[in-house]
C-alpha angles and dihedrals in degrees: 000000000000124000119267092248091056090056104037104052098071136102094302089058090064091059095042093051102031088113090075104110123238093197091054090048091056092052093047092051094049088060094041089051088059090054092051091053092204125168121248113283093017115163108248129182121209106204112204092011095171111182090356103252097139096032090058092045089052089052089054088056087062101260129135097242133197116191116201129188140157093227116082091191091058092045089051089056090047090054090053089058091047102070092155092050093233094152130057107229117206131180113221151121119269090219090063109023112204097230138092119264115270095017099131137061092203142008134202131195108185142183097021097304089155140080096044099131126092091211106072090208089066091054088053088046089061089058091049089052090052089054090047090053094052130083111234110285094012119140131249131191126201120187108198138163118267105241098207092049091048091051092050099043105032114142104215098204139007139168134197140164121234108230095210100048100022090229118149110225117201122186129189121191134191143164112237132167096335096318134102105220131193130191115199122197120189116198103200097173141002089273107093089203088068094059116120124217133203136174129209129183135176130188115250095230116178127217089256090058091051093049091054094043092048090054091051090047096050096253129127123214113222107168143004131207130193098215144004089268090069096253120162114272114253114185093216105033110028114102093211140038105214114181126196121188146132140246112260113257 
């Protein structure tokens, strides 16, 4: 049986998450680019780029951007939005990135595209790969969920109807054994037998976990933010855990 992330990030994902805003992604990336402090035309890798919202925004900031994702359907959608072919789109696994060591002057991993793997060593391996990608001293940015905030504010169930397709999308969420888990049911017709089901799960890694894992991977954490607006990180109240650091020299 395939892993959940091999099943969930297909064409249905683009309907379930179509509410994610491209304009907001552009604004977020403009601020994040200031945090990275990269020179013009720097080579930047977007790991887990999905439909390409952030990678295209990074390209608009003047960087030479590569967007990498495991999902070919999502990469195909990204290419549709990239009429001028400003971004290099590559299919690959974040545990074994398909690039030579030291290729990039910066990496980003955004919108909780981390903590997918049941074996904790594989999640640490992703960090080791980030280090391998970076030139010595080059910056990285990881935008993750804030575990304490998720635990306090989790909405256990929700339902909405997609106006374009008419699909009814039902989501159930829970915290279990150190994971936040979501079950998605898509009702595509009145026949329940046609319903499609997906599972998603992400590790609830704390800042302390990241600090230790960064050290093991050869990365140094320099600054944390609590949201994409650059607010100070507060363990209990910040909706995000955004980490900025550098590859060890």
